[in-house]
N, C-alpha and C positions, 0 to 999 in steps of 0.2 A: 725203770726201764721196761723195754717191750721185746718181743722174742717172735720171729715168725720164721716162713720158708721163702726163700726167694730162690728161685729157678731150681728148687731141690736144695739150696743149700742152707743150713740154718743161719742167721742173721739177728746178733744183739743189739740194739741201740739205745743209747742213754745221751743224756746231756746235750741234747738238741732240739731247737726251737719247734714246740712243738705246732709252730704257724705252718711248718715245711708241709706241702702236699707232698703226695706219693710222687708225682712226677717230678718234681724239682728234685726231691734227694734225688731219684734214679738219676740224674742226668748230671747234678752237678756234684753229687756225693759218691757215686755207685759209677759214674760216668757208663752209665748204660743210655745209650742215644738213641738206640732201635725206636722210644718210645716218644712222641712229638709233640710240642708243643703249636697247638693252632688259635684257640679261641682263650683259654684259659677260663672257660665259663660255663666247660661242658655242653655245649652247642655243636661243635664239629666233628669230635669222635676220633681226633689224631691221636689222642693220647689215651686209647682202650688198651686196659691191660685185664687178666684174669685174676680174681680172688677165690679162693677155695678156703670155704666156711666149713667148719666139723660139724656135725648135726648129733644127736642125741643118740640117733642109731647106729654109730660107726661110720655113715658115709659122710662123703663131702658134697655140698654145694658149691657147684662153680657159676661163676656169673661174670660177666663182660661189664666193665664199670669205668668212670672217666676217672682218670688217675690226676687230671687237673686240679678237681674241688673234691678229692677225697684226701682227708688228713693223715700223715703217717700215723698217727698214734691208733690210728683207725685197723691197723695191722697186725695188732697184738692178738696171736694163735691160730693167725691164718695162715695159707698159702698164696704167694705171689709168682704169678708166671706173667711175662714179659714177651715180648717179640724175639728179644735177643736168645730165648730158650732155644729157638728152632732155626738156630744155624747148624746143628748137627746132622747127621743122615741119622735115621731114613726121614727125607722130606716129609713135612705133613701133607695128607691129601688136599688141603685148602691152598698151602704152598705150589704143590704142583699146579693144580688147575687153574690157579691165578695165572699163570706161565704161558699155560697150555692155551688157555683160553682167552689171552691177551689182555686179563685185567689189571694187569699192576700198571699204575700211570706214572705221575712223576715222580712217586716216591713217597711222599710228604703224608697224605694220607691212606695210603697203602698199608703201613705197620697196624692201623688201627682199625681198618677194612678186616683185615686179616685175623687179626684177634677177637673181632664178634664174630666171625666165621667159625673161628677155631671154639670159642665158647659153644654154638650152637652146635658143631661137630661135636663137643663132648658132651653134651645134653641129650643130645638125639641121633648120633653117628650111626650108621649102618643101617638107617631108618630111612627110606623115603620120606620126604618134606613136603607140604603143599610150598606154594610162593607165598603165601600170607606169613608164614611162619619164617621165612628166608626174607622177607620184606620186612618186618615186625624187627628182626634182629639187625637188620641193618640200618633201620633207621632215624639212628644217631649218628650215620658217618655220612657226613657231608662231603662229595668228593667234588673238588675244584675242578678238576679236570672233565669234568661228566659222563663220564665212562663209564653209565649204569649199568647197561645191557650186558658185557662181558664180567662183570664182578658178579651179577647175577648167574648169568650160565656157570661162573665159576662155581660159586656156592651149590647149584642142582647137581653140580659134579662130584664136587669134594664130599657133598652129604652121604652119598650112597655108598662111601669107598669105608674101609677099615684101616687102621693105623695100627703096627703094632712093632713101637721100639722099645729099645732095651730096657731094663729095670733104671737103670743110671742116667737114662735120658735126663736132661733136667725138667721136661715137662711130662715123664710118661706115666703121672699119676692121671693126667685128663683120660686116661686109654684104661684105666682100672688097675694101673699098676699102685699099691698102696703107697701114701705118703703120710695115712693115719698115726704110722708107728712114730715118725718123729713129731706130728703134731702133738701127737697123746702125750709126749715129754713135757711140752712147754706148759708151763701153770696158769691155770684159768681162776688164780687171786684178780682183786682188783690191780691198776698199776698206774704209776704217774710218770709222765715223760715230763720233763723241763729242762730249759735252757739254766746253766750257772748265773744264778739271782735274775731270770729273766720269767718270761711266761710258762704257763704250768697248764698240764692234758692232766685232768682224773678219769679214770675210766672204772667206777666202782662194779659190783657183781651181786648187790644186792638192794632194796627199796630201801633197807634201814641205814646204809653207805650212804647212798642217794641222798636221805633226808638229812644225816647227819653232815653231807658236804654243802646242802643248801642253806643249812642253819646257820654254818659258820661264813662260809662265801655267797652272800643272798645275791651279789652283784657280780657273780660269776655267768658267764655265756653257754647255756645249755645246747648241748651238737649231739647229733644222730646220723643220720646221713650226707650231713653236711654239704648237700647239693644248692642250698641259699645260705649257708652262714659262710661258706668258704669265699664266696664273691665279694665280701669284703675285704679280705686278703688278698686274693687275688688281680682284683677289679678296681677296688677303693685304696690297696696297699696300706691296709691298716693291719696292723700286728694285735692280736688279743688276747691281753694279760692272762686271763685264767678261762680255759675251757672245760666242763664237765658234760663226760658223753655218758648217753643214758644206752646207749647201743647194747650193752652186756648184760643189762638188767632183765633177768627173768621175767618179773612181774609183766614188764611194759614189751613184751615181744608175742605174748598170745593173739589168739583170733579165734574164738570158742562163742559158740551158739551158748547161752544160756536162756530157756525158757524163751518168750518171745522176742527176744535181743541177741542180737549178734554183738558182742564185746571184743572191740578191736584195740590191743595194746598201743600206747602211743608211739614205740620204737618198732612196729611192725611196717617194713615196707612194704609200698604199694602191690608188688610180685607175690607177698606173699597172703596180702588180704584180699588180693584181685577176686579172686577164684571163692573164697566164702561169700564173700558181698555179692558178687554177681549171681551166683546161684540163689539169695536172697533176693535181689533186685536186679535182674538183667539187665536193665538200663544203664547199669556201670561199666558194664564191659568193653564195649567198644569208648567210652570216655576215657575211661584209663588205659587202653592203648594209645591213646592221642595225647595223656599228660607225660609232658616230656618226650624222652625215647627211651627204650630197652636200658640202657645202660644208669638213665637215672630212676626210672621206677625199682632197681635191683637196689639202688643205694636210700631213694626218697623215703621218706615214712610220711605218717597222717597226722603224727603229733607235730612234725615239723612242718607240715602244709597248713594246718589251723593254727600254730603258736607264730608263725610269722607274720600275722594277721594282714597277709596280703588282700587286697579288694579283689585281685583275678586269680586268686587260687582258686583250683577248680573243684576242691573236694565241698569245701564248705558251701557252696550254693545249694550243692546236690544234700548234703547231710542236713540242712535248715531246712529244706524241704519237703523232708521223713521226720522232721522233730528229733532230733538227736540229741544225746546227752552227752557234756563233756565233763569227765573225773576228773577232778584238781586234787594234788598233793602235795604234803609239802611238811614242814616241820610241826606244823598244828594239826596235822591228820589229814583226812579226803572229806571234799565237800563236793557237792555235784551243781551243777544249772545248765538251763537249755543251751543250747551252742549258738543261737542266734544272739542269747545275752552274753555272750564271751567276749563281743568284740566290743569296743566302746566309740574307736574313730579310728582314723587311718594309722595303721601299725600302734592303736593302744588297745590292752585287751583288759581282763577283768584278774589275772594273776597278780597276787599279792606279793611282797618280797620273799623270796626263797620256795614259792611255789613252782610246782611243773606240771605239766598235762600228763595225767596216767593213762587215759584209755578214753575211748568214744563207745557209746552205747548207741546201737542203731535198731530201730523196731523194727520186727518182721511184718510184710504187708498183710492188710484186713481183707476182709470181703471187698470186693467191689474198687479196690483201689487201683489206681494206674499212677506208672512215674515214668516221665519222659525227661531225657537229659539231652542239653544241644549246646555242644561248642564252636563258637565262632572264631576263628584264627586264619591270619594271613596264608598261612602253611601249613598242609596236612598233618606231616609229622613235625614232632622237636618244637614246638612252638606256643608261646604264651597267649591266653584269649584274649580277645578283645570284649566278646561279652559270652556270658555260660550264661543258660536258661534251664533251671531245674523247677518241673511240676511235677506236683502229687496230688491227682484226681481221684475225688471219691463220688461215682457216679449211682445215682439210683433212677433205673428205669429211663435213662436219657437226661436226667437232670442232674446239676452238679452238687450233691449233697453238702461237700467241703471241699476246698481244697488250698494248698500254700504254693504259693508263687515267687520263689527264690531266684536272684540274679545276683552274679559278679561282675565287675566292670562297668555299674552301674552308677554308684556312689562309692564315699570314704571308705567301707566297710559292703564285705557279702550281705546281702540283707533282703526281704520280703517285700514284696506289691502288693501291701496291703489293702491301699485303694481301690488296685484293681483285682484282689482277691475279693473285697466287697460287693463289686459290681459285678461278678460273675457267680456267686453262690447264690443257689435257689433259681437259676436259669436254665433253659436248657441247654445242652453241649451241641450248639450249633452254631454254623457262621454269624449270624448275626449277634448272638451275643457275644464271641468269641470279639467281634468289631467292635461293640459296644465298650468292652471289657478294655481293649486294647486304648480305647481313647483317655484312660484314666491312668496310663502308665506316665505321662507326663505332668500328674499332679503325684507321682509316688517318687518321680527322678528327675534330677537337674544334672544330667551326666558331662562332665568334662571332656573336652577334645585332648587327646595327646596323639603320639607317634604311632599308635595302632588304629585307634579310627575318631572319627570326631562325634561332636555331641548329638547332633541330628542321625549321623549314621546308626550309632548307639538306640537312640530310641525307636526310631523305624524298624532295625534287625529284632529289638526285643519283641515286638510287637509280630514280627513275621514269625519267631520262633514258637510265638503261645498258638499263632495260627496253623503252625508246622503240625505242633502236637495234636489239633484239633483233625487236620489231613492225615496222620497218622495212625488216629484212633479208628478211623473209618476206615484205614487200610490195613487193619491188623488182624492178625489171628484171632482166633476165640477166647486164648487166653491174653487180657491184657498186658500181664507182666514180660511179655515177648518183645515189646516195644523195644528196638535197640537201633533205631534208626539214629544218624548223628551229621551235624552239618560238615 
């Protein structure tokens, strides 16, 4: 059984198919149809809802998420707020502003837009926000009516207004009226959600429980934010027999500095590790901002991005360039290996039966090291990479003493350009040396043509990105780690 708050009311759910998304459960089981289905893949944002997750300090972290690719079992112990909660007076500032600024469109995408702005208001309300934060909050909401200007104006207006509902309002907790008492009454033990003689969803709360489950069920599917795995359900119409969630295992959720390394737990979300990682290597910040949308970054995890072994995952090339180490765990204990050795082929990894990703160890920068990360995609926000280049350079008096050049989208796995690295090492960091090194890319890669880019385009742009790193280093500040330009 799972237990959570739905618009201020306790819900207990048992004997349901764990393949159900939050969206499908809301619409078909609860008849709360304010939340819409647009794409069923986490792209359009029409399905946006807000979840509240209790913190260890007694606070609740409110986040906008895509309910179409978030599984029902992930709600245990949390608060779920949908657009249906805002039918009561007083109207939320976002609702009023959307009407006053003529931001409401046909109504299909509008509920998701409202929820994204309400989440921003809950976290930033009463304080004037710059347009960058507003646009980031809306980056995962693709309105088909193209009326973006009035929506942005509505956001600007709403974010500086207070909202003071009565304590019994279904979403009163968003403005500080505590829901912690109701949430604290929900047990924090491991849970199982299962249909009668059907699919099963386990959510252990300790590393030992997770190991035991993986030992007993080595063919089970691991799930964290489900931003990728759920697509098998919503797009390929599969029914997954057994899922084990790592989301509630504390040992997998941390992000801590240990000596000269940042250790990121496999279940840490992008939003949770973005700050510490970007503080260490600032080039990550603009890249992570372009990774999916805010809704995706609130759910997606570093372990999932690595574990799905996609050749166009955004994090692996940059981590490979930094010589990061992946820690694997399982019934037989832990082992470590360089991240670049984790990928064996397309969707093939070094994981043994019953193993799972525990954490990733990212080294801190050393003297004279520079990192450049560039992502090429058809759309600025909420899009998948065609090519991603990540370049770590060690310069000594203008000479490339060492370098690691990693790419995504150029091969069946994220991988280094070894021959190009050899051509660049020991050479001046100059235009002529970079041009000469670029010629080696054709020996390193034979990329495929697909819907995102042709093989010729990928080779051309990969070289252009290396050239861009040269231009960025010439134009950068005295601190080379402050290079955060992106394509």
